[in-house]
N, C-alpha and C positions, 0 to 999 in steps of 0.2 A: 504494500500500500504506500503510495507516494506521500511525503510529508505535507501537512497542511501549510499553505503559504501564509506568511505574515499578512495581516489585514492592512497594514500601513506600509506603503512603498515610497521611498524618497531617493533611491539611487537613480541617477539620471537615465541610464540606459534602460532600466526596468520600467520607469515611468513612460519612456518613449515607446517601448514594446507594447505596453498595455494600451496606450492611447492609439497606437496604429491598428488595434483591433476594431476601433470604431470605423464605420463605413459612411461615406457620403450618402445622404438621404435618411440616415438614422434620426429618429426623433428623440431628443433628450429632454429631461425635466430640468428647468432652470428655476431655482427658488431664491427669492429675495427675502432673506430672514429678517432683516432690520426694518422692513416696511410691511408689517402685517402678514408675513409669510406668504406673500404673493408667489404663485407658481405658474410658469408659462411653459408650454410645450413648443420647442423650437427645433427646426430641421437643420442638421449639420450639413453645410455646403462647402466648407473649406477648412484646412488645417495646415499649420506651419509648425514643424517640430520645435523650432527655437523661439517662436514669438506668440502665436495666437491661434484661436479657433474662430471660425465665422459661422454664424447662424442666420437663417432666414426667420424673420419675426412674423408670426401669423397676424392677420388683419385684426382679430379680436383683441390682441394684445396691444397693437398700435393705437387702437381707439380707447381701450379701457385701462391701460397700465402705462401710459406715457410718463407718469411720475417716477417710475422705477427704471425706465429705459434711458438712463443718463450716464455719462462718463463718470467713472470713479465709484459706481454703485457695486457693493459687494454681493456675491451670489454663491450658491452651492449648486453644482451641476451633477446630475445622476444619469446613469445609463445602464442598460442590460447588455452584457457581452455574452453571446451564446457560444462560448469557446469550449475548451476541454473541461473547464471547471464549472461553467454555468454561473457567471458572477454578475453581481451588481457592483459598479464602480461609482465613486463619488469623489469630488474634489472641490476645493474652494478657489474662487477666482474673483476678478473684478472686470467690469466693463471698461475697455480701453478706447473704444471708438464706436460711433453710431453713423450709419449712412442711411438717409431717408429717400434718396432718389438715385437711379430709377426704381430700385427695390429697397425695402427696409431691411438692413443688415446690421447684425450685432457682432462686434468684435470683443472677445474676452481673452484675458491673459492665459497663456499656456501654463499648466500647473507644474509646480515643483514637487508636489506630493499627491499621491492618489491613495484612497482607501478602497479596499475591495472586500466583498462579502459573498460567500458561497450561497447559492440558491438551492443546492441539492443536498440530500441527506447522505448520499454516497458519492465519492469521487468516481469519475469515469475514466476508463482506459481508452487511449487513442487506438482506432482500428481503421481498416479499409475493407470491411466485410460486405459482400454483395447481399442485397436484401430487396424485398418487395413490400410496399405498403398498399393496403387495399381498404376501401370503405367497409365499415362494420355497421350493418343495418340492425343487427340484433346479436345477442350473445351466442345464439346457436347457429348463426349463418356465417360460414366461412368460405362461401363460394366467391371466387374472384370474378368481379365484373370488369370487363375489358376497359370500359371508359372511366373506371374509377380505380385502376390499378397502376402503380407507379414503380418502376424499377430504379434502383439507385444504390448508394453505398452508405453504410453506417460509419460515421466519422468518429463517434465515441460511444461507449457502452458501459452501463453499470446494471446492478440488480434492479434499480428503480426506473431506468429509462434510457433513452439514446438520442443521438442527434443524427438525422437522416438527410442526406443530400440527394436531390433529384432534379431532373430537367423541368424547368418552369419559367418560360420567357417572361420578361417584364410586362409584355402586352397582355398577358393573361390576368394581371391584377393579383389580388390576394387569393390564396388557396382556401376555398371554403369547405374545409374538411375537418371533422372533429374526431369522432370515434373511428378507430382503425384497427386492422390486424397487421402485425409486422411479421413477415416471413423471413427468417434469417437462414441463409444457406450455409450449412456446415461444410467446409472444405473436405473433399474426399467422400462425403456422404450426401450427394445431391438429392437422393430420394427421401432424406430425413430432415426436412425443414423444421426448424423450431418456430412454432406459431405463438405469438404473444398478443394479448389484447392491450390496447392503449388509447390514449387521448392526446391529440396535438395541443400543446400548451403555448407554443411560440413559433414564429417563423421569421426568417431574415433572408435578404437577398445574398447570393453568393455569385457576384458577377451579373451580367445581363441575362443569362440564359438558365440560371439555376437558383434554387432556394435551399436553405437548410432549415428543417423543422425540428423542434424539440418535442419529443414524445415521452409522456409519462406512462409507465406500464401499470396495468390494473391487476388486481388479484395477487395471489401468492405463487406466481410461476417460479418453478425451481430451475434456475439457469446454471447451477453448479457444473453440470456435465458439459454444457456449452462452453463455459469459462475454462474448464479444465482442458477441453479439446483445443481451444484457441490459445491456451497458455496465458490467460489474462489474470493479473492479480488485482481483483476489484473487491 
């Protein structure tokens, strides 16, 4: 079992590596603690490792929270990073610049320290296991429906869930799928798929043509045999 990482990171290279897991288009929570705990959801559109992050400010915030969108205002910024550990990160910053035309943009100082918090009960092991995710219409129905069956790979895996990468172009929009079956193919035993019930809890883009979905497993499925076959320490 890998060691649990420290929640507070202040080594420069580590901070940069964590911040680089953010993706353009991610929506982050920006909280202004000193002004009535105002919180705004802003889309990340730019990042400079040495200087700043750039956010697009939504119209509701421009109209209703202009008093906090000023240079020098302190803020706390939070985001979910759906990586190997499934983490929430948070860091303190200040607004360094505001641009109101042609688009309303918010510049905040690049952090020198980041806090991170695990969202999972178990650590996940990195994998590249082929799998298929299908729609689950009922507990007893495991029949694969061609239009709701997706081949891909499991990027990480634990007893409680996995992260699954599949083809899903940006033009398709959000994947509207909740209850699923996960068919994990055991190398060397193609006839013995491990079938697990689960629910999609998160999704994030992985480039223009793929998404990665976080799946929480349901029930008490015993995966020890699978883990042993794959030589995973989870």
